[in-house]
ZATOR-22759 format. One line per 2 residues: their letters; for each residue x, y, z of N, C-alpha, C. Coordinates in pm, 1 decimal. Layout:
BEGIN
a) X,Y,Z,X,Y,Z,X,Y,Z ~ ...
This chain:
BEGIN
xx) 419.0,-444.5,-1826.2,309.1,-470.4,-1917.4,267.2,-615.2,-1907.2 ~ 154.9,-649.9,-1966.3,92.0,-772.6,-1923.8,73.0,-879.1,-2030.0
xx) 113.2,-858.5,-2150.4,108.3,-966.6,-2246.4,242.2,-978.3,-2314.7 ~ 272.0,-1098.1,-2356.4,401.5,-1120.1,-2419.9,415.0,-1036.7,-2546.0
xx) 304.8,-1005.6,-2610.5,308.9,-932.4,-2736.1,283.3,-783.2,-2719.0 ~ 261.5,-740.1,-2595.5,233.5,-599.0,-2572.7,361.0,-517.6,-2591.0
xx) 347.1,-398.7,-2650.1,460.5,-309.4,-2668.7,445.1,-193.7,-2572.0 ~ 499.5,-209.3,-2451.0,488.8,-103.4,-2351.4,586.5,6.2,-2388.4
xx) 532.9,120.7,-2429.2,614.3,224.1,-2490.5,710.1,290.8,-2392.4 ~ 680.2,286.7,-2262.8,757.1,362.1,-2165.7,881.3,288.2,-2116.6
xx) 894.9,160.3,-2151.2,1011.1,85.3,-2107.4,993.3,30.3,-1966.5 ~ 1088.8,-53.0,-1926.1,1086.0,-114.6,-1793.3,1216.8,-80.4,-1722.9
xx) 1226.1,45.2,-1679.4,1348.5,98.6,-1620.7,1317.5,164.1,-1487.0 ~ 1424.0,196.0,-1412.6,1406.1,268.6,-1286.7,1342.8,405.5,-1312.2
xx) 1381.3,469.7,-1423.6,1322.3,600.4,-1456.7,1172.1,587.8,-1479.5 ~ 1130.8,478.7,-1543.9,988.6,460.5,-1568.3,914.4,432.8,-1438.6
xx) 975.3,356.2,-1350.4,909.4,328.9,-1223.0,895.7,456.6,-1140.4 ~ 992.3,547.9,-1152.1,979.6,678.1,-1085.7,866.7,759.4,-1149.9
xx) 858.3,754.2,-1283.5,750.7,827.2,-1351.8,613.7,776.4,-1308.2 ~ 602.1,645.0,-1293.7,475.6,587.7,-1248.7,438.2,637.9,-1109.8
xx) 537.4,655.7,-1025.2,511.2,707.7,-891.8,461.9,851.6,-897.6 ~ 524.1,933.9,-983.2,477.3,1071.7,-1001.2,335.0,1074.3,-1054.4
xx) 308.2,991.0,-1153.3,174.3,982.5,-1211.6,71.8,944.7,-1106.4 ~ 107.2,846.3,-1024.9,14.1,797.6,-924.5,-20.6,904.9,-822.0
xx) 75.4,991.5,-790.0,48.2,1096.1,-691.3,-63.4,1188.6,-738.0 ~ -83.9,1195.9,-869.3,-190.5,1279.4,-924.9,-317.9,1198.4,-948.8
xx) -302.8,1075.5,-998.2,-418.5,999.5,-1046.2,-483.5,908.4,-941.9 ~ -412.1,872.1,-836.5,-466.8,773.3,-744.0,-600.8,811.0,-681.7
xx) -623.6,938.6,-647.0,-757.1,971.0,-594.0,-869.4,940.4,-693.3 ~ -843.6,960.1,-823.3,-944.4,928.0,-924.5,-967.1,777.7,-931.7
xx) -859.8,700.0,-921.1,-873.1,554.4,-928.7,-943.8,499.5,-805.9 ~ -911.7,552.0,-689.3,-979.8,509.1,-567.2,-1129.7,531.8,-578.8
xx) -1167.9,650.2,-624.2,-1310.1,682.1,-640.9,-1374.9,591.5,-745.0 ~ -1302.5,566.6,-854.3,-1355.4,481.8,-961.5,-1382.8,339.8,-912.6
xx) -1286.5,280.0,-843.5,-1303.1,142.3,-798.3,-1414.8,130.1,-694.9 ~ -1428.4,229.3,-608.7,-1539.0,228.6,-513.0,-1672.7,237.0,-586.1
xx) -1678.6,325.5,-684.3,-1802.3,342.4,-760.7,-1836.1,215.8,-838.3 ~ -1733.1,146.5,-886.7,-1754.5,23.7,-963.5,-1803.6,-91.0,-876.0
xx) -1774.3,-84.1,-746.0,-1822.9,-187.8,-655.3,-1716.4,-278.4,-598.5 ~ -1588.4,-243.1,-613.1,-1482.1,-322.2,-549.8,-1491.0,-300.0,-399.6
xx) -1507.7,-408.0,-324.2,-1535.8,-393.3,-181.2,-1485.5,-513.8,-103.3 ~ -1506.7,-509.7,25.8,-1454.4,-608.8,117.8,-1494.6,-751.4,83.5
xx) -1397.6,-843.1,92.1,-1423.8,-984.3,71.2,-1415.3,-1031.1,-72.2 ~ -1394.5,-938.9,-167.9,-1392.1,-978.0,-308.2,-1259.2,-1043.1,-345.4
xx) -1265.4,-1129.1,-445.2,-1146.8,-1192.7,-502.5,-1120.9,-1126.2,-638.0 ~ -1010.0,-1053.3,-648.7,-986.9,-962.8,-760.4,-855.7,-996.9,-830.3
xx) -856.2,-985.8,-964.2,-734.6,-994.3,-1044.7,-702.1,-855.4,-1096.8 ~ -576.9,-810.8,-1073.5,-530.2,-685.6,-1131.8,-432.9,-717.6,-1244.8
xx) -461.8,-667.3,-1363.8,-376.7,-687.7,-1480.3,-278.8,-570.8,-1491.1 ~ -150.1,-602.4,-1502.0,-50.7,-497.1,-1519.9,-33.6,-411.8,-1396.0
xx) 3.2,-472.9,-1284.0,6.9,-401.5,-1156.1,123.1,-304.9,-1144.5 ~ 229.4,-321.8,-1226.8,342.7,-230.2,-1219.8,403.6,-226.9,-1080.7
xx) 428.6,-106.3,-1029.5,494.1,-90.7,-899.7,395.2,-94.8,-783.3 ~ 268.9,-121.3,-812.6,173.7,-147.7,-705.6,87.2,-32.0,-660.4
xx) 75.3,72.5,-742.6,-6.4,186.6,-701.1,-154.1,149.6,-689.4 ~ -209.3,91.3,-795.2,-349.4,47.9,-791.0,-364.0,-70.3,-696.1
xx) -259.1,-149.7,-683.6,-259.2,-264.4,-593.0,-285.8,-220.5,-450.2 ~ -218.1,-115.3,-406.1,-236.6,-66.8,-269.4,-378.7,-17.6,-245.8
xx) -433.5,50.8,-345.3,-572.4,97.4,-333.5,-667.2,-21.0,-322.4 ~ -649.2,-118.0,-412.3,-740.5,-231.9,-417.6,-727.0,-320.5,-294.9
xx) -605.9,-338.0,-246.9,-584.6,-419.5,-127.0,-662.0,-364.3,-9.0 ~ -663.5,-231.9,3.7,-740.9,-170.3,112.4,-890.3,-191.9,92.1
xx) -935.1,-185.4,-31.9,-1078.6,-197.7,-58.6,-1130.1,-339.8,-33.4 ~ -1053.8,-442.1,-73.8,-1102.1,-579.5,-56.8,-1082.1,-628.4,85.9
xx) -986.8,-568.0,157.3,-967.4,-600.7,297.7,-908.5,-738.9,320.8 ~ -886.1,-768.2,447.1,-819.8,-893.0,485.6,-901.6,-1016.1,452.5
xx) -1034.0,-1000.5,437.4,-1119.0,-1114.7,405.0,-1132.4,-1136.0,253.6 ~ -1073.5,-1047.5,175.9,-1070.6,-1064.0,30.7,-934.5,-1113.2,-13.5
xx) -914.9,-1120.2,-144.3,-784.7,-1158.5,-198.7,-763.2,-1086.1,-330.6 ~ -642.2,-1036.4,-347.3,-602.7,-966.3,-469.8,-483.9,-1039.7,-530.8
xx) -497.5,-1079.3,-657.5,-388.9,-1143.5,-730.3,-345.8,-1049.4,-841.9 ~ -215.1,-1024.5,-852.2,-162.2,-924.7,-944.8,-64.7,-989.6,-1041.9
xx) -77.3,-954.6,-1170.2,14.2,-1007.5,-1270.5,80.1,-892.9,-1346.7 ~ 205.8,-916.5,-1386.6,279.5,-820.9,-1468.5,399.8,-894.9,-1526.1
xx) 451.8,-844.6,-1637.2,569.2,-908.1,-1697.8,698.7,-837.3,-1662.4 ~ 691.6,-726.8,-1586.9,811.0,-655.0,-1543.1,850.8,-709.0,-1405.6
xx) 952.3,-795.4,-1402.8,992.0,-860.3,-1277.7,1039.2,-760.0,-1173.1 ~ 1109.6,-654.9,-1216.5,1159.0,-555.8,-1121.2,1043.5,-475.5,-1060.9
xx) 945.0,-441.6,-1143.8,827.9,-371.3,-1091.4,752.6,-459.2,-991.8 ~ 740.7,-587.7,-1023.1,673.6,-680.1,-930.7,745.2,-685.7,-796.6
xx) 878.2,-686.4,-800.8,955.0,-689.2,-676.5,927.3,-564.3,-593.1 ~ 921.2,-449.0,-660.5,889.3,-324.4,-590.6,749.4,-330.6,-530.8
xx) 653.2,-377.4,-610.7,515.1,-386.6,-562.7,504.8,-479.0,-441.7 ~ 571.8,-593.1,-446.9,568.0,-687.3,-335.2,623.7,-624.6,-207.9
xx) 733.8,-550.9,-220.6,791.5,-485.2,-104.5,697.9,-382.5,-44.4 ~ 631.1,-306.9,-129.1,538.3,-204.7,-79.6,417.7,-268.7,-11.3
xx) 369.6,-377.3,-68.6,255.2,-446.2,-10.2,291.9,-506.2,125.7 ~ 411.3,-566.2,134.7,456.2,-621.8,263.0,470.0,-511.2,367.3
xx) 526.1,-397.3,327.7,543.3,-285.5,420.5,409.9,-232.5,470.1 ~ 308.1,-240.9,384.2,174.6,-194.7,423.2,99.2,-298.1,506.6
xx) 156.6,-418.6,522.1,95.3,-520.1,606.2,-19.4,-595.9,543.5 ~ -23.1,-599.1,410.1,-130.9,-670.8,341.1,-87.9,-814.8,312.9
xx) -147.9,-909.0,383.5,-115.4,-1050.1,365.2,-207.5,-1119.2,264.7 ~ -302.4,-1046.3,210.9,-403.5,-1105.7,123.8,-380.0,-1070.7,-23.7
xx) -254.8,-1040.8,-58.5,-218.8,-1004.3,-196.2,-111.2,-1100.8,-245.5 ~ -128.1,-1152.9,-365.6,-28.9,-1241.3,-426.8,12.1,-1184.4,-562.5
xx) 130.8,-1225.0,-608.2,186.3,-1171.9,-732.1,231.6,-1286.3,-821.5 ~ 224.3,-1260.0,-952.4,265.0,-1360.9,-1050.6,333.0,-1291.9,-1168.1
xx) 451.1,-1340.5,-1203.5,523.0,-1289.0,-1320.3,463.8,-1357.8,-1442.8 ~ 364.2,-1293.7,-1501.2,287.8,-1357.6,-1609.0,217.7,-1251.2,-1691.7
xx) 165.2,-1293.2,-1804.6,79.8,-1206.3,-1884.5,-62.2,-1261.1,-1882.3 ~ -154.0,-1180.4,-1931.2,-295.3,-1217.4,-1924.9,-323.9,-1339.5,-2011.9
xx) -251.7,-1354.1,-2122.4,-276.3,-1467.7,-2211.0,-238.2,-1598.9,-2144.2 ~ -136.1,-1596.1,-2059.7,-87.1,-1718.1,-1995.7,-155.5,-1747.8,-1863.1
xx) -216.1,-1648.3,-1802.4,-271.9,-1666.9,-1668.5,-397.7,-1752.7,-1671.9 ~ -401.2,-1852.1,-1584.9,-518.6,-1938.8,-1571.5,-563.2,-1937.7,-1426.0
xx) -679.5,-1881.8,-1396.3,-723.2,-1874.8,-1256.4,-761.7,-2011.6,-1201.3 ~ -739.0,-2028.0,-1070.7,-781.0,-2150.8,-1003.6,-932.5,-2160.7,-1001.7
xx) -998.2,-2048.8,-979.2,-1144.0,-2040.1,-988.1,-1180.3,-1900.1,-1033.2 ~ -1302.8,-1881.3,-1068.7,-1345.6,-1753.0,-1125.3,-1327.2,-1639.6,-1024.6
xx) -1288.1,-1523.4,-1075.3,-1272.6,-1404.0,-992.6,-1407.0,-1332.1,-975.6 ~ -1411.1,-1249.1,-871.2,-1524.4,-1157.7,-855.0,-1506.9,-1033.7,-941.5
xx) -1381.8,-998.8,-972.5,-1356.0,-879.3,-1052.4,-1220.1,-888.9,-1119.7 ~ -1210.8,-829.2,-1238.4,-1083.7,-809.1,-1307.9,-1070.7,-660.0,-1334.0
xx) -957.1,-602.3,-1295.8,-938.7,-458.1,-1306.7,-805.1,-426.5,-1373.0 ~ -790.7,-302.3,-1421.2,-663.9,-257.3,-1477.2,-666.4,-107.9,-1500.5
xx) -548.7,-45.8,-1493.2,-535.4,97.4,-1523.1,-422.7,116.4,-1623.7 ~ -453.0,181.7,-1734.3,-355.0,212.5,-1839.8,-286.8,85.6,-1889.9
xx) -365.9,-15.6,-1913.1,-316.4,-144.4,-1961.1,-354.4,-165.9,-2107.3 ~ -480.3,-145.3,-2138.9,-532.1,-180.2,-2271.4,-470.3,-96.5,-2382.0
xx) -429.7,26.7,-2352.4,-375.0,113.7,-2457.3,-248.3,55.8,-2517.8 ~ -177.4,-28.2,-2443.4,-52.8,-86.1,-2492.4,-72.6,-221.6,-2560.7
xx) -194.5,-272.1,-2558.8,-219.3,-405.8,-2611.4,-242.0,-404.8,-2761.7 ~ -182.0,-497.4,-2834.6,-209.7,-506.5,-2977.9,-352.1,-549.7,-3006.9
xx) -416.7,-619.5,-2911.9,-554.9,-663.9,-2930.3,-630.0,-645.1,-2799.1 ~ -672.9,-522.0,-2775.0,-741.6,-489.2,-2649.8,-871.4,-567.9,-2634.5
xx) -939.8,-592.3,-2744.9,-1065.8,-664.5,-2738.0,-1043.6,-807.6,-2689.1 ~ -936.8,-872.4,-2734.9,-906.1,-1008.3,-2690.2,-877.8,-1010.1,-2540.5
xx) -809.0,-907.1,-2491.1,-779.8,-899.1,-2347.8,-910.2,-884.7,-2268.2 ~ -999.7,-799.5,-2315.9,-1127.8,-782.1,-2247.3,-1208.7,-911.4,-2248.0
xx) -1207.9,-981.8,-2359.9,-1281.4,-1108.9,-2366.1,-1221.8,-1211.0,-2269.2 ~ -1088.9,-1212.8,-2258.9,-1025.2,-1303.0,-2162.9,-1063.9,-1263.6,-2020.8
xx) -1067.5,-1133.9,-1994.0,-1107.3,-1086.8,-1861.4,-1248.8,-1131.4,-1826.9 ~ -1339.2,-1118.5,-1924.7,-1477.7,-1159.9,-1901.9,-1485.6,-1309.3,-1873.6
xx) -1403.4,-1386.3,-1941.5,-1405.3,-1532.2,-1923.1,-1355.8,-1572.4,-1784.8 ~ -1283.9,-1484.4,-1715.7,-1224.0,-1519.8,-1587.7,-1306.7,-1478.4,-1466.1
xx) -1420.8,-1412.4,-1488.7,-1508.9,-1378.4,-1376.5,-1635.6,-1462.9,-1383.3 ~ -1696.4,-1482.2,-1267.2,-1822.4,-1556.3,-1263.5,-1936.1,-1467.2,-1313.0
xx) -2050.6,-1525.7,-1336.0,-2167.9,-1447.4,-1374.8,-2195.4,-1342.7,-1267.2 ~ -2214.0,-1220.2,-1308.3,-2229.1,-1109.8,-1214.2,-2097.0,-1048.1,-1173.6
xx) -1985.3,-1107.6,-1219.9,-1853.2,-1054.8,-1187.3,-1827.2,-922.1,-1256.2 ~ -1736.6,-845.1,-1198.8,-1710.4,-707.1,-1239.7,-1588.7,-697.6,-1331.1
xx) -1602.1,-619.4,-1438.1,-1490.1,-581.3,-1524.3,-1477.8,-429.9,-1515.2 ~ -1359.3,-380.0,-1474.6,-1342.8,-235.9,-1452.6,-1204.7,-191.9,-1500.0
xx) -1202.1,-99.3,-1597.1,-1075.9,-48.9,-1650.6,-1077.6,103.1,-1657.6 ~ -962.0,162.3,-1631.4,-940.0,305.0,-1653.3,-835.9,320.7,-1762.9
xx) -869.7,398.7,-1864.9,-778.3,418.5,-1978.0,-782.0,564.0,-2023.7 ~ -666.8,612.6,-2067.6,-658.9,745.8,-2126.3,-724.7,750.0,-2263.9
xx) -766.3,869.0,-2303.6,-783.6,901.7,-2444.7,-665.8,991.2,-2480.1 ~ -564.3,932.7,-2544.6,-443.2,1006.4,-2579.2,-443.4,1050.3,-2725.1
xx) -562.5,1067.3,-2781.3,-571.1,1120.7,-2916.4,-574.8,1274.0,-2915.7 ~ -589.0,1333.2,-2796.2,-590.5,1479.4,-2785.2,-563.2,1516.7,-2639.5
xx) -540.0,1645.9,-2616.4,-534.7,1696.1,-2479.5,-610.3,1827.8,-2474.2 ~ -685.2,1853.9,-2369.6,-754.6,1982.4,-2356.9,-652.7,2092.7,-2328.3
xx) -664.9,2202.2,-2397.1,-572.3,2313.8,-2378.4,-619.7,2399.0,-2261.2 ~ -530.6,2416.8,-2164.8,-562.9,2500.7,-2050.3,-562.7,2648.3,-2086.9
xx) -589.8,2731.1,-1989.9,-591.7,2876.3,-2009.3,-511.1,2940.9,-1897.5 ~ -430.1,3041.6,-1930.7,-401.3,3098.3,-2063.5,-304.0,3010.1,-2140.9
xx) -261.7,3058.8,-2255.7,-167.9,2984.5,-2339.2,-35.2,2962.9,-2264.7 ~ 10.2,2839.1,-2267.2,140.5,2804.5,-2210.8,219.7,2735.1,-2322.0
xx) 295.3,2809.7,-2401.6,358.8,2752.3,-2521.6,446.5,2631.3,-2494.1 ~ 529.5,2636.9,-2391.8,616.4,2523.8,-2362.8,535.8,2403.2,-2315.5
xx) 442.0,2426.3,-2225.2,355.8,2318.3,-2176.3,280.8,2253.0,-2291.5 ~ 222.8,2335.4,-2379.4,147.7,2281.3,-2492.1,237.9,2203.3,-2587.2
xx) 361.2,2250.0,-2606.3,453.9,2180.2,-2695.6,487.7,2042.1,-2641.0 ~ 511.2,2032.0,-2510.4,540.7,1902.8,-2448.4,422.0,1809.1,-2462.5
xx) 303.3,1859.7,-2431.5,184.4,1775.4,-2438.6,154.7,1732.0,-2581.8 ~ 175.1,1822.1,-2676.9,149.8,1787.8,-2817.1,245.9,1679.3,-2865.1
xx) 370.0,1683.3,-2821.0,466.1,1579.6,-2857.3,422.5,1443.1,-2805.2 ~ 379.2,1439.9,-2680.2,335.4,1314.1,-2620.1,214.2,1259.5,-2693.7
xx) 118.3,1347.4,-2724.1,-2.7,1305.2,-2794.1,30.3,1256.3,-2934.6 ~ 115.3,1329.0,-3005.1,151.7,1289.2,-3141.4,220.7,1153.5,-3141.0
xx) 304.1,1128.7,-3040.2,367.7,997.7,-3031.6,263.5,888.0,-3020.4 ~ 168.7,903.3,-2930.4,69.5,797.0,-2911.7,-22.1,782.0,-3032.7
xx) -47.6,891.0,-3103.3,-124.9,879.0,-3226.6,-56.1,787.0,-3326.3 ~ 76.9,790.3,-3326.6,153.4,710.2,-3422.0,185.6,569.7,-3370.5
xx) 199.4,554.3,-3239.3,266.2,436.5,-3185.4,174.9,325.6,-3136.4 ~ 49.9,354.4,-3103.3,-36.0,249.7,-3046.8,-158.7,230.0,-3135.8
xx) -217.9,109.9,-3131.9,-332.1,81.3,-3220.0,-454.6,168.2,-3190.7 ~ -476.5,197.4,-3061.6,-597.1,271.6,-3022.9,-559.0,384.6,-2926.2
xx) -506.7,497.0,-2977.2,-469.6,606.0,-2885.8,-588.7,660.6,-2807.9 ~ -708.2,645.2,-2862.8,-830.2,689.9,-2794.0,-902.1,573.1,-2727.6
xx) -825.4,478.7,-2671.9,-881.7,357.7,-2612.6,-984.5,390.3,-2504.8 ~ -961.2,497.3,-2427.7,-1057.4,533.3,-2323.3,-1195.4,559.7,-2379.7
xx) -1200.8,636.4,-2487.1,-1329.2,668.7,-2548.8,-1390.9,548.6,-2619.4 ~ -1309.1,447.1,-2648.1,-1359.9,326.4,-2712.7,-1413.9,223.5,-2612.9
xx) -1389.6,244.1,-2483.6,-1425.9,142.5,-2384.8,-1575.2,108.8,-2386.3 ~ -1660.0,207.2,-2405.4,-1804.2,182.0,-2405.3,-1839.7,79.4,-2512.8
xx) -1779.8,93.5,-2630.3,-1804.8,-0.4,-2741.6,-1731.4,-131.8,-2719.2 ~ -1604.2,-124.3,-2682.2,-1523.6,-244.5,-2668.4,-1578.8,-340.5,-2564.2
xx) -1625.3,-287.9,-2452.9,-1675.3,-374.7,-2347.5,-1802.1,-447.1,-2391.1 ~ -1884.1,-381.5,-2472.1,-2001.8,-449.4,-2526.4,-1961.4,-555.7,-2628.2
xx) -1858.8,-524.6,-2710.0,-1808.2,-623.9,-2804.3,-1753.1,-746.6,-2732.5 ~ -1706.0,-726.6,-2609.9,-1649.4,-836.9,-2532.2,-1756.5,-918.8,-2460.8
xx) -1883.3,-882.6,-2480.4,-1991.3,-960.6,-2422.7,-2054.7,-903.0,-2298.5 ~ -2021.9,-778.7,-2266.8,-2078.0,-714.0,-2149.0,-2194.8,-624.0,-2186.9
xx) -2281.1,-592.6,-2091.5,-2383.2,-492.1,-2118.3,-2320.2,-353.7,-2126.6 ~ -2400.1,-254.1,-2162.4,-2347.7,-117.7,-2170.8,-2281.6,-79.9,-2038.6
xx) -2153.8,-44.4,-2041.5,-2086.7,-12.8,-1915.4,-2122.7,126.0,-1865.2 ~ -2101.5,146.2,-1737.6,-2111.4,280.4,-1681.7,-1977.2,347.1,-1701.6
xx) -1976.9,465.3,-1760.0,-1851.9,533.2,-1795.5,-1848.5,674.0,-1738.3 ~ -1728.5,718.9,-1709.7,-1706.9,858.2,-1671.2,-1572.0,902.6,-1723.8
xx) -1570.0,1019.3,-1788.8,-1445.5,1078.2,-1837.7,-1405.7,1190.4,-1742.8 ~ -1278.6,1186.8,-1697.9,-1228.9,1287.0,-1604.6,-1095.7,1342.7,-1652.4
xx) -1075.3,1470.3,-1626.0,-949.3,1535.6,-1657.5,-884.0,1586.4,-1529.8 ~ -754.8,1566.4,-1519.4,-678.9,1627.9,-1412.0,-636.4,1767.4,-1455.0
xx) -663.5,1865.5,-1370.5,-611.5,2001.2,-1388.5,-524.4,2030.0,-1267.0 ~ -397.9,2062.0,-1291.7,-307.9,2079.3,-1178.3,-204.4,2185.7,-1211.3
xx) -162.3,2258.2,-1110.0,-62.9,2363.0,-1128.1,-15.6,2414.3,-993.8 ~ 40.0,2535.1,-994.6,92.9,2591.3,-871.3,237.4,2549.3,-849.5
xx) 301.1,2607.9,-749.6,445.9,2587.6,-731.1,485.5,2447.8,-686.2 ~ 394.9,2373.1,-624.2,432.6,2244.2,-566.8,373.0,2125.0,-640.9
xx) 312.8,2148.9,-755.5,250.9,2040.2,-831.5,356.1,1944.0,-886.2 ~ 328.4,1813.0,-882.4,419.3,1715.7,-943.9,402.5,1704.6,-1094.8
xx) 309.1,1779.6,-1152.8,276.1,1761.0,-1293.5,392.8,1798.6,-1384.8 ~ 474.9,1894.1,-1344.1,587.8,1936.8,-1429.3,691.1,1824.8,-1440.1
xx) 723.8,1762.0,-1327.5,817.2,1649.0,-1329.6,755.6,1529.7,-1401.5 ~ 626.4,1509.9,-1384.6,557.1,1398.4,-1448.8,563.9,1410.4,-1600.4
xx) 529.9,1527.9,-1653.3,534.1,1548.4,-1798.2,677.2,1535.6,-1851.0 ~ 772.9,1589.9,-1776.6,913.4,1580.2,-1818.3,959.5,1435.4,-1822.0
xx) 925.0,1358.8,-1718.3,964.2,1217.8,-1713.9,898.5,1138.5,-1826.3 ~ 773.6,1171.5,-1856.6,704.0,1103.0,-1965.3,773.3,1127.2,-2098.0
xx) 804.7,1253.4,-2125.0,872.5,1286.1,-2250.9,1010.5,1220.3,-2255.3 ~ 1082.5,1224.7,-2146.1,1216.2,1164.6,-2141.9,1211.6,1014.8,-2172.3
xx) 1115.5,944.3,-2111.0,1109.4,799.3,-2127.6,1061.8,758.1,-2266.0 ~ 995.7,850.6,-2336.0,948.9,820.3,-2471.4,1051.7,854.1,-2579.1
xx) 1158.1,923.3,-2542.5,1253.1,973.0,-2643.6,1306.8,865.3,-2737.2 ~ 1350.4,749.1,-2686.0,1401.8,648.3,-2780.6,1298.1,605.3,-2883.1
xx) 1174.1,589.6,-2839.4,1068.0,549.7,-2931.7,1034.1,663.2,-3028.1 ~ 1037.1,786.3,-2980.5,1012.7,901.1,-3068.2,1117.2,908.8,-3178.2
xx) 1243.2,891.6,-3139.0,1351.5,897.3,-3237.1,1336.7,786.7,-3340.9 ~ 1291.6,670.4,-3296.5,1270.5,559.9,-3390.5,1161.5,592.6,-3491.6
xx) 1066.4,678.5,-3452.0,958.2,719.6,-3542.0,994.5,844.5,-3622.2 ~ 1116.4,895.0,-3602.7,1158.6,1014.2,-3675.9,1105.5,1143.4,-3619.3
xx) 1060.3,1141.3,-3493.6,1007.9,1261.8,-3431.5,1121.7,1340.1,-3366.2 ~ 1108.1,1473.3,-3366.9,1204.3,1559.7,-3298.4,1130.5,1641.4,-3193.2
xx) 1201.4,1677.7,-3086.5,1135.6,1748.1,-2975.8,1134.6,1898.7,-2993.2 ~ 1214.0,1951.8,-3084.1,1212.0,2094.9,-3111.7,1238.3,2178.4,-2987.7
xx) 1156.0,2283.0,-2968.5,1176.2,2375.9,-2856.6,1148.2,2311.6,-2721.9 ~ 1081.7,2195.6,-2722.3,1048.7,2127.4,-2597.6,1150.5,2020.8,-2563.8
xx) 1270.6,2033.9,-2615.4,1373.2,1933.4,-2592.6,1393.3,1902.6,-2445.2 ~ 1413.7,1775.2,-2415.5,1429.1,1733.4,-2277.2,1567.5,1775.0,-2226.9
xx) 1570.5,1838.0,-2111.8,1695.2,1873.8,-2046.0,1671.0,1871.2,-1895.8 ~ 1778.5,1890.1,-1820.6,1766.4,1890.6,-1675.2,1681.7,2006.5,-1624.8
xx) 1660.3,2105.3,-1712.0,1585.3,2224.4,-1669.1,1441.0,2225.3,-1715.5 ~ 1398.3,2123.6,-1791.1,1264.3,2129.4,-1850.3,1155.2,2140.5,-1744.3
xx) 1161.3,2058.3,-1640.5,1056.8,2062.9,-1537.8,1050.7,2201.7,-1473.8 ~ 1166.4,2260.7,-1446.6,1168.3,2392.5,-1385.2,1113.7,2497.4,-1481.2
xx) 1147.3,2486.1,-1610.1,1095.2,2582.8,-1707.7,944.0,2571.6,-1720.8 ~ 891.2,2448.4,-1715.3,745.9,2429.6,-1718.1,681.5,2495.5,-1596.5
xx) 743.2,2477.4,-1480.8,689.4,2536.2,-1357.8,691.9,2689.2,-1366.1 ~ 805.2,2743.8,-1408.6,818.1,2889.6,-1414.7,719.0,2949.6,-1512.9
xx) 699.5,2885.5,-1628.6,603.0,2934.8,-1727.2,462.6,2936.9,-1669.1 ~ 424.2,2828.2,-1602.5,289.7,2819.5,-1546.1,268.9,2922.6,-1435.9
xx) 369.2,2941.4,-1349.6,355.7,3037.2,-1240.2,350.9,3180.1,-1291.9 ~ 434.2,3210.2,-1391.9,436.9,3345.7,-1447.3,301.7,3383.6,-1507.3
xx) 237.3,3287.7,-1575.2,111.8,3317.9,-1643.9,-11.4,3273.6,-1565.0 ~ 12.0,3218.6,-1443.8,-98.1,3166.3,-1361.7,-178.2,3062.0,-1438.6
xx) -104.2,2978.5,-1511.3,-167.2,2877.7,-1595.8,-173.7,2742.1,-1528.9 ~ -246.1,2651.6,-1592.4,-270.2,2519.0,-1537.6,-245.8,2413.5,-1645.2
xx) -194.6,2299.5,-1603.0,-180.5,2185.8,-1693.8,-309.9,2105.9,-1692.3 ~ -362.2,2077.4,-1810.2,-481.2,1993.1,-1822.9,-436.6,1865.5,-1893.2
xx) -442.5,1754.6,-1821.2,-392.6,1627.2,-1872.1,-498.5,1559.5,-1958.2 ~ -455.9,1482.1,-2055.0,-550.5,1409.2,-2140.3,-652.4,1333.7,-2055.1
xx) -776.6,1328.1,-2100.6,-881.8,1269.0,-2017.5,-863.6,1119.9,-1996.0 ~ -908.6,1074.0,-1881.2,-905.3,933.4,-1845.0,-1048.8,885.4,-1828.1
xx) -1078.9,773.7,-1891.0,-1214.6,716.9,-1885.7,-1214.3,595.6,-1794.9 ~ -1304.9,593.9,-1700.8,-1328.6,475.7,-1619.1,-1457.4,409.9,-1664.3
xx) -1452.7,280.7,-1693.9,-1570.5,208.5,-1742.1,-1581.1,75.8,-1667.7 ~ -1703.2,41.9,-1626.5,-1722.5,-85.9,-1558.6,-1858.4,-144.4,-1592.6
xx) -1863.2,-277.4,-1590.5,-1987.5,-350.7,-1617.1,-1975.1,-488.0,-1553.4 ~ -2087.4,-556.5,-1540.7,-2088.8,-689.3,-1479.8,-2128.8,-794.5,-1582.8
xx) -2065.9,-909.6,-1571.2,-2088.1,-1019.4,-1665.4,-2232.4,-1067.3,-1656.1 ~ -2303.9,-1068.9,-1767.6,-2445.4,-1107.3,-1764.2,-2462.1,-1258.3,-1766.1
xx) -2583.4,-1301.8,-1732.2,-2617.9,-1442.1,-1752.2,-2615.8,-1471.0,-1901.7 ~ -2577.7,-1593.7,-1937.0,-2574.6,-1630.2,-2078.9,-2713.6,-1622.2,-2137.1
xx) -2721.5,-1570.8,-2257.0,-2851.2,-1563.6,-2323.4,-2893.6,-1704.6,-2367.4 ~ -3022.2,-1738.3,-2351.4,-3067.0,-1870.7,-2395.8,-3057.9,-1882.8,-2547.8
xx) -3026.3,-2002.9,-2590.8,-3017.1,-2025.2,-2735.5,-3154.2,-2014.1,-2799.7 ~ -3154.8,-1957.1,-2917.9,-3282.0,-1944.0,-2992.2,-3310.0,-2073.9,-3063.9
xx) -3433.1,-2118.6,-3054.7,-3471.7,-2245.0,-3120.0,-3569.2,-2215.3,-3234.5 ~ -3550.6,-2287.7,-3343.1,-3641.1,-2268.8,-3455.6,-3777.3,-2332.5,-3428.6
xx) -3879.0,-2287.2,-3501.2,-4012.2,-2343.9,-3485.7,-4021.4,-2478.2,-3558.8 ~ -4086.2,-2575.2,-3496.5,-4102.7,-2707.0,-3560.2,-4220.3,-2705.1,-3654.8
């Protein structure tokens, strides 16, 4: 996570880094498309907030190319180490990393873009983070974030009782635990409050199933990593209790009923920093 005061609910553990990898296997195509649509391209100088294990980093590094530069910040030192190793293995020499949060980071010069995925939902003051992001790009610079709306989940068809129970637990946790569980749906307003023009937004849902989908392990890992925080809030998992068999039971239920998992929607929003408005002068 990226600010000293941020409460990253999933923890900073090896299990969480594995969960992020499972998540990325499903979400990365959406992020790649989003960043291309937003205008991240060759030669740009980009800041990534909350890079984690480097999933979005790898996408962005390819987009900006060798003539661009990507600087990544995160407060999870172990995740940064993993990200650095992956970037080196991919042969990207134009990526740098910093163990820092957004409040402490001071750019040498203005960026062409500031980006982040699933960062703002964990922030106690998402608007302050967006305003800081805007301050770090030049006029015409790009601000682009992807965030969940975790205030609800679309119910797939047909009914999958176990799947729905797991998803409802995750959603109920975020309703209780973060300031803005529907941060994705708030991006259109928040970005304007931060001084940007109306952003271009798109809401997308992942629908995934079948025998080889990673979604069953992903949901299981998410619930598992949230358990300590759930218990602190007095929540119980009931029939969806986490066990070594949960992922397999989710898979078997979906296959038996030919059902699909529909993940909470993710909103991608981007806008460019406008020229400063001229000051209004009174009539003499």
